[in-house]
Every structure is written in C-alpha cells, then in structure tokens.
N, C-alpha and C positions, 0 to 999 in steps of 0.2 A: 459579954466581955469584948472589949475592943482589942484587935490585934495590935501589938506594938512592933515597931521596927527594931531590928537587932541593935541599932545604935542607941535606942531608948531603954534597953534592958539592962538590968544590973548583972553582975557576974553570976549570981545565984540563978536569975531567970534564964540567962543564956545557957547555963549548964543543964537546967531542967528542959529547956527547949531542944537542946542537942540530944539529950537522952530520949526524948519523945520522938524526935525525927529518926533516930537510929532504930528505935523499936519498930516504928512504922515501916522503915526501909527493910528491916529484917522480915517482917510479915509479908511485904510485897515481893521480896526475893523468894520466899517460901511458896508463894502462890504463883510464881512464874511471871510476875508483872515486872519485867526487866526495865522498861522505860520509867515506870513509877519508882522503882528502886533507885535508878540513876538520878532522878530528879530529887528525891529525898536525901540521898547521900551528898549531892552537891549543896543542897540547902543547909545540911548539917555542917559541911565544910565552911560555908559562908558564915554560919553562926560562930563557928570555932575561931574564925579570923578576928572576931571582935574581942576575943580573949587575949589576943596578941598585940604587941606594940609594933606598928608599921616601921618605926625608927630602927628596929632590930634588923631590917632588911635593907641591903645596900644596892644602889643602882650600879649596873655593870658587873655585879657578882653572879656567879653561876650557882644554882641550887638543884638538888635532886627533887624530882616530883614524887611525892608520897604515893605508894601503891602502884608505882610504875618504875621499878628499880633501874631500868636502863635508860630512863628518860631524864634529860636535864634541861633546865630553863635559865635563860639569861635575862635579868631584869633591865629593861630600858628605863622605865620610870614607875613610880608608885602613885596611884590615885586612890586615896582612902585606904581600904583594906584589900585592894587588889593590885597585884603586880602585873604590869604590862611588859611584854617582851616576846622572846622567840624561844621555841624548843631548839636545842642544838640540832642541826640538820633540818630545821624547819624553815619555811619561807614566809609564813604569814604571822603577823603580830597577833597575840591573843592575850586575854586577861585571865589570871588565875587568882583565886582567893589565897591570901598569904599563908593560910593554914595548910595548904597542899605543898608548901615548899620546905625543904630541910637543908641545912648547911651541909656542904660536902667537906669532909675532913681532909 
C-alpha cells in the first residue's frame, strides 16, 4: 500500500491514522522512547489539523496552545493547516499545526 498524504485522506482515513499514531505514541512512551513519542504526537496533531477548517482561525488573534496551559500564540499568518506567529513573550517566529490551538474565552 502506498502512503497517502494527509491532504489526500478522507475524514475516516484521517481518524484511523490519528488513532494508529496515538497508539504507537503510547507504546513509545511506555518504552521510554521520548523522542519517538514526541514525533508521533506531533504527526497526530498534524493529521488532526486536516479535520479542521483553517478559516476558523484568525490572523492577529491569540490562542492557547493545547497541552501547554500557560502558553499563548499570536497568529501572524496561516499557510495551509499551519499557523505562523509568535508565542507570547517569544522572540522567534514558529509554525504550529492549527489543531494545537484553542480559542481563549
């Protein structure tokens, strides 16, 4: 079977892939393979982004970074399913998958 890009997958295929990646990440964490765990978690977050609509995220808005409760991110611009911008109190521009961002109430 040829691997598909996330952009080529259906919603069902994306959900299956996310579940598979999360299971592999869990096993890697249990085995103490922290780097492998981090890579698999980021890959799952990227896949989750393809289930969201980038138009729901606004340039100039501030979002909380999931799993990092005290970290906030201001979007400068969006490119595909990635938000480019700065962490508050951060100095370098970075890209985050939109699935890692949540609205601040």
